[in-house]
N, C-alpha and C positions, 0 to 999 in steps of 0.2 A: 551517515548524515551528509547531505549534498551541499551544505552551507557552512560557512565559518561564523559562529556566534560572536557577537560583539556586545559587551555590557556597556550601557550608556545611561547616564542620568542618576538622580538621587533615588528614584524608585526602582532602579535597575530593570527597565524594560529591555528586552533582547532585540538586537539588530542582527539580521542575517545577510551575509554577503555570498552570492552564488559562487560555488567553487567545486561543483561536482559534474557528473555526466547527465543527470536527469533534472536536478534543481527543482523538484516538484514543490517543495515548501516555498521557495523563493517565488516561483511562478504563481502559486496560489495567493501569496501575500501581495505581490506587486503587479500581477498581470503580465509579467515578462521576466525572463531570467537574467536580464542585463545588470551588470555590476553597477553601472552609473546610476540607473534608476533606483536600485536598492540603496546606494549611498545617499542619493538625494532625499529619499524618504526619511533616512536617519537624520540628515542635516536639518531638514525642515520640521522634524519632530512629529511626523504623522504616526500616531500610536493607536493600536487597536487591541482590545481584549479578545483573546481567542480561546477556543476549546482545546483541551489536550486529553489524551487517553493514558491510562495506566495499564500495563500488562503484568499480570502476576500469575504464579503457578504454585500450588500447594501452600498458599498463604504467604509466599515470598514475592516481593516486588522484583520484577525482571527489568523493566525499563519504562520510560515515558515515550510517547510517540503520537503521530498524527494519522498514520496509515499502516496497514499490515496486509500481507498476503500469505496464505498457507496453501500447500498443494503445489500446483504448477509454478506459481510465483516464487515460493520458497525454494523449491528444488532448482529452478533456473538460477537464482542468486547463488545457491550453494555450489553449483557447477561453475559459474562465472568466477567465483572467488579463487578457484584453483588455477586460473589462467591470468593472473595479475600481470604477467609479462606482455600480454596483448593490450592493444589500445582499448579504451572503454567500449567503443562501438563494436569492435571486433569480438571481444569476449562476450558481450551481450548477445550478438547475433549467433555466435557459436553455441552458447549455452541454450538459447531458445530452440535452435535446431536439434541439439542433442536431447533436450528435455522432451521435445515433440516426438522424436524417434522412439523414446521409451516412455510414452505418455502413460501415467498410472492414475488410477482412481483410489481414493482413500475412503475407508468406511468410517464415517464421522457423524456426530450429532452436534447440533448447536442449540443452546437455550438462550433466547434473546428476550430482552425486557424493554418495553416502551410504555412509560407512564404507569408502571406497577403491574402490567399484564405480561406474564411470562409465556413464551411459546417455544415449543420444541420442534426443531427441524432435523430430520435424520435421513440418511441414505448414503449413496456413493457419490462423492464429489471429486471433480477434477481440480477445482480451485475455489478457495474461499477468500474473500477480501473484506476488510473492515476499513472504511475511509471516513475520517473526520474533516477532510479537505478535498477539493476537486482533483488534485494531483495531475495537473496538466504537464506535459513534457513532450519531447520530440516524438515519442512513440504514440502519444495520445494528446494531440494539440488541444482538444476540448476538455481533456481530463478523463481519468478512469471513472469518475463519478461527477459529471458536469454540474449536477444540480445541488451538490453538497456545498455547504459553507463552513468557514472556520469558526463561526461565532453564533450558530443558531441552536445550540444545545442538543444536537442529535448527530448521529453518524449513520452511514449507509452500510448495511450488511448485504453483500452480494455473493450468492452461491451459484456455481456452475456445476450442474449435475452431470452424471456420466452420459457421454454421447460419443459419436464417432470422431476419429481424429480430424477428418475433413470438415465436419461441422464446427469443431472446436477452433480450427484454424480460421474459418470464416468469421467466427466471433472475435478472435484476436485481431484480424485485419480491420474489422469495423472500427476499432479504436483510433485508427489513423485517418478516418474519413468522417464526413458529415452524416453518414448513415447511422441509424440507431443501433449501437452495439449490444443493446439489451433485448432486442426484438427477436428472441429465440425461445422456443418452448423449454429449453433446459437451463435458462438463466432466470434466477429469481432475485428480487430486491426487497429489502425490508429496511424501514427507518427505525432505528433503535437508539437506546441510551446505554445499554449494557449487554454483553453477550459472553457466554461460556462455551468454548470450543473444546470438545473432548473426544477421544477415540472410542468407538463402539466395541473394538476388539484390541488385542495386543499388536496387531499388524497394521501398519500404515502404508504398506506397499513401497516403502522407501528403503533402499539399500545403498549406503555410501560405498561399500566395497564393489557392488555391481557397477557403479558409475565411476569407479576409479578414485573414490574419496578416501580420506584418512581422518584421523582423530583431530586434526587441526581445523577442519572445516565442519565436520558433523560427527557426533559420537555414534556408537553402535545402536543405541536406543533412543536417540534424539530425533525430534521432528524439526526440520529447518523452516524458519519463518523469515519473511522479508519485512522488516520494520523500518520504514522510511529509508530504504536502500541499504540497511545494515542487516547482517545475518544474525538472527537470534535462534537459540536452540531451546527446546522445551520437550521434556520426556513424558509429560502428562497433560491434563487439562490446562488450558490457558484462559484466564478470566480478563476480559477487556472492559474497562469502565470509562465512560466519558465524564470529564469534569468541566462543566460549562465555564467559559471565560476565566480559566484558571490563571493564565499568564498574559502579560502585555508584550506585544511585539510591534516593531516598527513596520508599517505597511500601508498600502493605499486602500481604495475602496474595493472590496471583494465583489460587489455587485457588478462591477465592470466586466467580470468574467462572463456574464450572460450575453454580452455583446461581441465576444471574441469570434472572429471569422476564421474558418479553416479553408485554406486553398490547397486541398489535397483530393485528387480524384484517381488515386492509384488502384482502386478496386473496380 
């Protein structure tokens, strides 16, 4: 988690103080990762009910969260966790480069639900992301899912199907610019309320030993997930369910995110 939670008030709404390297939750709540802004929202009592997701596997609750990535996003975090002696930006860049050098596709299927209608999506994916918040950060100033809101009762399922390394890199670079990062034939977006991600076979293309891993970061049969910047491990199907406006958090107007401007022309 990129923030320090603070319990305030009789109804115990949560206040978050930015204290991480990405601060995606704080940025989604306040429109900025600044500590002073977050503190002022708490002092002034700006409260908002927000959606939250539950992550479970084999009937067991794994964690609560707002966003998750599986595939490239999960493997990148698993790699970065092994180099904690580096600065956050250094280990992030190193892990991204190393993960790109050994880019792997996963044979997966996803069953998603929106309004009681279930749909199955299957194939070879480079990355799968589930976002219940925009997730803006230094790597994606507009957010990984710019149109997502923390309180609209839905989340975005984004799948990146198998493609060439060069095309995948173009997709990643688009996150840091004003260009549409989703305007690729191998990127698909679904608005959902619930999803089940499960392997189609026993192989997920991930080998901790091959990447220099050990049992402290990823088990032999576990799949690495990036949940709000924390490493989560799951050996089988993961069930993600959205709970609309489940918790109350201190924060400003989320609609202001629509007006955020990106001054980046690095592509």
